C-alpha positions in Angstrom: 142.7 125.5 157.7 142.2 126.1 154.0 140.3 129.2 152.8 136.6 128.4 152.4 135.9 127.9 148.7 132.3 129.1 148.9 131.1 132.5 147.8 128.6 134.1 150.1 127.0 137.0 148.3 124.5 138.6 150.6 121.9 138.1 153.3 119.1 136.5 151.3 116.5 136.8 154.0 115.8 136.4 157.7 113.1 134.2 159.1 111.6 135.0 162.5 109.7 132.4 164.5 106.9 134.3 166.3 103.8 133.6 168.3 101.4 135.1 165.8 102.6 135.5 162.2 99.6 137.5 161.1 100.0 140.0 163.9 103.8 140.3 163.3 103.3 140.8 159.6 100.8 143.6 160.3 103.3 145.3 162.6 106.2 145.0 160.0 103.9 146.3 157.2 102.0 149.1 159.0 104.7 150.3 161.4 108.0 149.6 159.6 106.9 150.0 156.0 107.2 146.4 154.7 104.9 144.9 152.0 103.5 141.3 152.1 104.4 139.5 148.9 103.8 135.8 149.6 102.3 133.3 152.1 102.7 129.7 152.9 101.0 127.0 155.1 99.5 123.6 155.0 97.8 124.3 151.7 101.3 124.9 150.1 103.0 121.9 151.7 104.2 123.5 155.0 102.4 121.4 157.6 101.9 122.9 161.1 102.9 126.4 160.3 101.8 129.7 158.7 104.4 132.0 157.1 104.3 135.4 155.4 107.0 136.9 153.2 107.6 140.6 153.6 109.8 142.9 151.5 111.1 146.4 151.6 113.9 147.6 149.3 116.4 144.7 149.3 115.3 143.5 152.7 113.3 140.3 152.9 111.8 139.0 156.1 109.8 135.8 156.7 107.5 135.6 159.8 106.4 132.1 160.8 104.2 130.9 163.6 103.0 127.4 164.6 99.5 126.1 164.0 99.7 123.8 167.0 101.6 123.1 170.2 104.1 120.7 168.6 107.0 121.1 166.2 110.1 123.2 165.7 108.4 126.6 165.6 106.2 126.1 168.7 109.2 124.7 170.6 111.4 127.7 169.6 108.7 130.3 170.7 108.2 128.6 174.0 111.9 128.7 174.7 112.8 132.1 173.3 109.7 134.1 172.5 109.7 135.9 169.1 113.1 135.9 167.6 115.3 135.5 164.5 115.7 131.8 163.8 117.3 131.7 160.3 119.7 134.2 158.7 119.8 132.9 155.1 122.9 133.5 153.0 122.9 133.8 149.3 125.4 131.6 147.3 125.8 130.5 143.7 126.2 126.9 144.9 124.2 125.7 147.9 125.4 122.1 147.6 129.0 123.1 147.9 128.4 125.6 150.6 126.5 123.0 152.7 129.1 120.3 152.1 132.1 122.4 153.0 130.4 123.9 156.1 129.6 120.5 157.4 133.1 119.2 156.6 134.4 122.1 158.8 132.3 121.1 161.8 128.9 122.6 161.2 125.9 120.5 162.2 123.6 119.6 159.3 120.0 120.7 159.8 118.5 120.1 156.3 120.2 118.6 153.2 120.0 120.5 150.0 116.4 120.6 148.6 115.3 122.0 145.3 112.1 124.2 145.1 110.8 124.4 141.5 107.7 125.8 140.0 106.7 128.0 137.0 110.1 127.9 135.5 111.8 129.1 138.7 114.3 127.1 140.7 115.8 127.6 144.2 118.1 125.3 146.2 118.1 125.5 150.0 120.2 123.8 152.6 120.5 124.6 156.3 123.2 124.2 159.0 123.1 125.0 162.7 124.7 128.2 163.9 126.8 128.4 167.0 123.6 129.2 169.1 119.9 128.7 168.8 119.8 130.1 165.3 120.5 128.5 161.9 121.9 129.5 158.5 120.3 128.5 155.3 122.3 128.6 152.0 120.1 129.9 149.2 120.9 129.4 145.5 118.7 131.2 143.1 118.7 130.8 139.4 116.5 133.9 139.1 117.5 136.6 141.7 114.2 138.4 141.5 112.0 135.3 141.5 109.6 133.9 144.0 110.8 133.3 147.6 110.6 129.4 147.5 108.7 128.4 144.3 105.8 126.1 145.0 106.0 126.3 148.8 104.7 129.9 148.9 102.0 131.6 146.9 102.2 135.2 145.7 100.0 137.7 147.7 98.5 140.8 146.2 98.2 142.6 149.5 98.5 146.1 148.2 101.0 148.7 149.5 102.5 148.9 153.0 101.5 151.3 155.6 103.3 154.1 153.9 106.4 155.2 151.9 109.5 153.0 151.7 111.7 153.7 154.7 114.6 151.2 154.3 116.7 150.1 151.4 118.0 146.9 152.9 119.5 145.1 156.0 122.8 146.5 157.3 123.6 144.0 160.0 122.4 141.6 162.7 123.7 142.1 166.2 124.0 139.2 168.5 123.9 139.1 172.3 125.9 136.2 173.6 126.2 134.4 176.9 129.4 135.3 178.8 132.3 133.2 177.6 130.9 132.5 174.1 132.4 135.4 172.1 135.6 133.8 170.9 134.0 130.5 170.1 131.3 132.3 168.1 133.9 134.3 166.2 135.8 131.1 165.5 132.7 129.5 164.0 132.2 132.2 161.5 135.9 132.5 160.6 136.8 128.8 160.5 133.5 127.3 159.3 132.0 130.0 157.0 135.2 131.9 156.0 134.2 135.3 157.5 136.8 137.8 158.6 136.9 139.7 161.9 137.0 143.4 161.0 136.3 145.3 164.2 136.8 145.0 168.0 135.2 147.1 170.7 135.2 147.0 174.5 132.6 149.1 176.3 132.3 150.0 179.9 129.6 151.9 181.7 129.3 152.9 185.4 127.7 149.5 186.1 128.6 147.0 183.4 130.2 146.5 180.0 130.7 144.3 177.0 133.3 143.0 174.6 132.4 143.1 170.9 133.8 141.6 167.7 132.4 142.1 164.2 132.7 139.4 161.6 131.9 140.1 157.9 131.7 138.3 154.6 130.8 139.1 151.0 132.8 142.4 151.1 130.8 143.6 154.1 127.4 142.7 152.6 127.0 140.1 155.4 127.8 141.6 158.8 127.4 140.2 162.3 128.4 142.3 165.4 128.9 139.8 168.3 128.7 141.0 171.9 129.2 139.3 175.2 128.9 140.9 178.7 131.8 141.4 181.0 131.5 141.4 184.8 130.2 144.6 186.4 128.7 146.0 189.5 125.3 144.9 188.3 123.6 143.1 185.5 123.7 144.8 182.1 121.4 144.8 179.1 123.1 141.9 177.5 122.5 139.7 180.5 118.9 140.8 180.5 118.5 139.8 176.8 120.2 136.4 177.3 118.0 135.6 180.3 114.8 136.7 178.7 115.6 135.1 175.4 116.8 131.9 176.9 120.3 132.0 175.6 122.4 133.7 173.0 120.5 135.2 170.0 119.9 138.1 167.6 119.4 141.2 169.9 118.7 143.6 167.1 118.3 143.8 163.4 119.6 147.0 161.6 117.8 148.4 158.6 119.6 150.7 156.2 118.0 154.1 155.4 118.9 156.6 152.8 117.2 159.4 154.9 117.2 158.6 158.6 115.3 161.8 159.6 112.5 161.0 157.2 112.5 157.4 158.5 112.4 158.4 162.1 109.6 160.9 161.6 107.5 158.2 159.8 108.2 155.6 162.5 107.2 158.1 165.2 104.0 159.0 163.4 103.2 155.3 163.3 103.7 154.8 167.0 107.1 153.1 167.0 108.8 153.9 170.3 112.5 155.0 170.1 115.2 154.6 172.8 116.1 157.9 174.4 119.7 159.0 174.0 121.5 159.2 177.4 121.5 162.6 179.2 124.4 164.8 178.0 125.0 162.9 174.8 124.4 165.9 172.6 126.1 168.5 174.8 129.6 167.6 173.6 128.7 166.3 170.1 130.5 169.1 168.2 133.5 168.9 170.6 133.7 165.2 169.9 133.0 165.2 166.1 133.7 168.7 164.9 131.3 170.3 162.4 128.1 168.3 162.0 127.6 169.4 158.4 123.9 169.4 157.4 122.9 167.6 160.6 122.1 170.3 163.2 122.4 169.1 166.8 118.8 170.2 167.6 117.5 168.1 164.7 119.4 165.0 165.9 118.4 165.5 169.5 114.7 166.0 168.8 114.7 162.5 167.1 117.2 160.7 169.4 119.5 160.1 166.5 123.1 159.2 167.4 126.0 160.4 165.2 129.6 159.2 164.8 132.4 159.6 162.4 135.1 157.2 161.3 138.0 157.4 158.9 135.7 157.0 155.9 132.6 159.0 156.7 129.6 159.7 158.9 127.2 157.3 160.6 123.8 158.1 162.0 121.8 155.6 164.1 118.6 155.3 166.1 117.2 152.4 168.0 113.6 151.3 168.6 112.2 150.0 171.9 111.4 146.3 171.8 107.8 145.5 171.0 108.0 141.9 172.2 106.6 140.6 175.5 110.0 139.5 176.7 111.5 142.9 175.8 114.2 141.1 173.7 114.4 141.8 169.9 114.5 145.4 168.8 115.5 147.3 165.6 118.0 149.8 164.5 117.8 152.4 161.7 121.2 153.3 160.3 122.3 155.8 157.6 125.8 155.5 156.3 127.6 158.3 154.5 130.6 156.3 153.5 131.2 155.2 157.1 132.2 151.5 157.5 132.2 151.2 161.3 129.4 150.8 163.9 129.7 153.9 165.9 132.1 153.1 168.8 130.9 156.0 170.9 127.3 155.2 170.0 127.6 151.7 171.2 128.5 153.1 174.6 125.5 155.4 174.3 123.2 152.5 173.3 124.4 150.5 176.3 123.7 153.4 178.6 120.2 154.0 177.0 119.2 150.3 177.4 120.3 150.4 181.1 118.2 153.6 181.6 115.2 151.8 180.0 115.7 148.8 182.2 115.9 151.0 185.3 112.7 152.8 184.4 110.9 149.5 183.7 112.0 148.1 187.1 110.8 151.3 188.9 
C-alpha cells in the first residue's frame, strides 16, 4: 500500500459524549484545572445537544450531552456511558485527508464542511474509527482561532479552579475486546499512515494484556492499544470493555511539567488517585538506580510511578474513575526526555486496577 499522503500534525481536540455536559465541564474546570472558552447548542445551530469547549495549555476538550432521548449523543451515552467519542486530528488539508482515508477503507461519517465566521475558517470532516469512536480531520486557517466559528460562541467564564496543571495531551489509551488488537493496529497503519513504535506484553498473577503503540506526527499523536489475554480470572481490561459496552478509550493522559505540583493540586481538589501496588517502591532504586531529585518517599506519598528508558525518565500517576460505570479515567505524566510508556509501570497499573476492583467487589 502506498504511503499516506496526508500530514497529521497534532491531536486537535477530543470530544466526550456525556450524560450532563454542564456537570462534566464543572468537574474538568474545578478539579482538573481546565477553563471554559466556548459553548454551543440549539441557539448556535447544534440541535438536540449542548456542548462546552474547555482548554488548558495545548489541551482542548469538548463535552457534549443530549437535550432529549433521541439522536447520536443520547444513543452513545445509553450504550457506553460517558466516554471519548471523537479524537480530532489536525491537518493542513481536511478534504485530502478525508478522501484518502475513505479510499483506504475508512467509513465516511461526515463529508468536509466549512465553518466560517468573523474572518475565521475551519474545515471539518469525520470518519469512523475501528471501534465506537470516530476521528475528525480539522483544518484551521488560524491555529489560535475559535473552535468551530459560528457553531460555538465565546464564553467569558473567568479562570479555572486554580493554577494550570497540564501543558497538553500526551496520549489516549484504548482498551480493546479480545482479538481486536492486530486489526486495530492495521487500521491506524494502513488507513491513517501511523507507525507501530512499541510492543508490550504484561502478565499478573491473575490476568494479562498485549499492547501495541501507534504514533503519527512525530509522536504528537499517540495511541497505546491494549487487549486482554486469557488468565485465571477477569482483568481490568475485560471489566472496562463490559462496562463500556465494547472497545473504547480507557484513559486520557495529560502532560505535566511538574507532576508533584499537579498531584498535590488534584488531591487538594478531591481527585482520587490509584494506589501503587504493595512493594512497588521497595525495590525502586534497585530497579532504576539513583532517582535523582525524586526521593522515594516523595513519590510514594503521592502514588507516583517512575520508570527510565534509553532517553530519560518518566513519571506517572493515575486517577480513579469518576464515572458511574467506573470506565474512563485519567493519567498525569511527566517526561524528562523519556519516549516510552513505562513498561514496568504498565504492570503496576494493571495490578493497581485489579486491587481497586477487588476492593470494590468486597
